[in-house]
C-alpha positions as CSV (number, residue, x, y, z in Angstrom):
1,M,22.2,-19.8,-7.8
2,K,20.8,-17.4,-7.1
3,Y,17.6,-15.4,-8.9
4,Y,16.5,-12.2,-9.0
5,L,13.2,-10.1,-9.0
6,Y,13.6,-6.5,-10.1
7,I,11.8,-3.5,-10.8
8,L,13.0,-0.5,-13.4
9,N,11.4,2.5,-13.4
10,N,11.6,5.8,-15.5
11,R,9.9,8.5,-14.0
12,E,9.9,11.4,-16.9
13,K,8.4,8.8,-18.9
14,D,6.2,7.2,-16.3
15,Y,7.3,3.7,-17.0
16,V,7.4,0.6,-14.5
17,Y,9.2,-2.8,-15.4
18,I,9.3,-6.1,-13.3
19,G,11.1,-8.8,-14.5
20,S,13.5,-11.6,-13.1
21,T,16.9,-12.7,-13.7
22,K,19.9,-15.0,-12.8
23,N,22.2,-11.7,-13.2
24,L,20.8,-8.5,-12.1
25,E,23.6,-6.3,-13.3
26,R,24.2,-7.7,-16.8
27,R,20.2,-7.8,-17.3
28,L,20.1,-3.7,-16.1
29,A,22.9,-3.3,-18.7
30,E,21.1,-5.1,-21.5
31,R,18.1,-2.8,-20.8
32,N,19.5,0.3,-20.9
33,A,22.0,-0.7,-23.8
34,G,18.3,-0.9,-26.1
35,S,18.4,-5.1,-26.2
36,S,15.0,-5.4,-25.8
37,K,12.1,-4.0,-27.6
38,S,9.6,-3.8,-24.4
39,T,11.7,-1.5,-22.6
40,K,14.2,0.4,-25.4
41,A,11.6,3.4,-25.7
42,Y,11.7,4.1,-21.7
43,R,15.4,4.2,-21.3
44,P,17.4,5.4,-19.0
45,L,15.9,2.7,-16.6
46,K,17.0,3.1,-13.2
47,L,16.8,0.0,-10.4
48,V,14.7,1.2,-7.8
49,Y,14.0,-2.5,-5.9
50,F,15.1,-5.9,-6.2
51,E,14.5,-8.9,-4.1
52,E,16.7,-12.2,-4.1
53,Y,15.7,-15.9,-4.5
54,Q,17.6,-19.3,-4.6
55,T,15.1,-21.0,-7.0
56,L,13.3,-19.9,-10.5
57,K,10.4,-21.4,-9.4
58,E,10.2,-19.0,-6.4
59,V,11.0,-15.7,-8.3
60,R,8.4,-16.5,-11.1
61,G,5.6,-16.8,-8.4
62,R,6.8,-13.6,-6.8
63,E,7.0,-11.9,-10.1
64,V,3.4,-13.0,-11.0
65,E,2.3,-12.4,-7.5
66,I,3.5,-8.7,-8.0
67,K,2.6,-8.0,-11.7
68,S,-1.2,-9.2,-10.6
69,W,-0.9,-6.1,-8.5
70,K,-1.0,-3.9,-11.4
71,S,-1.1,-0.6,-9.6
72,R,1.8,1.9,-8.7
73,K,-0.3,2.6,-5.6
74,F,-0.3,-1.1,-4.3
75,L,3.6,-1.1,-5.4
76,K,4.2,2.1,-3.2
77,E,2.3,0.9,-0.1
78,N,3.8,-2.9,-0.1
79,L,7.0,-2.6,-1.2
80,G,7.6,1.2,-0.3
81,L,8.4,2.5,-3.1
82,D,8.5,6.1,-4.5
83,I,7.9,5.8,-8.0
């Protein structure tokens, strides 16, 4: 089974969300449908980045690593994102 780390963005509302999932398409649809309190107010969200992993342990480790950066500048420099 594959796992995905993903980054969502809403430029107009200056919002970045980092998460992980088994089903990237379903998760993006759920986030944009407003089914999650943490992202509901920031819709519409655009998928700006993702990485694929083979294990839950790998994807969660990477998610923790990226969230620890806590800086858009760091995301831009390390992942090449324009957010």
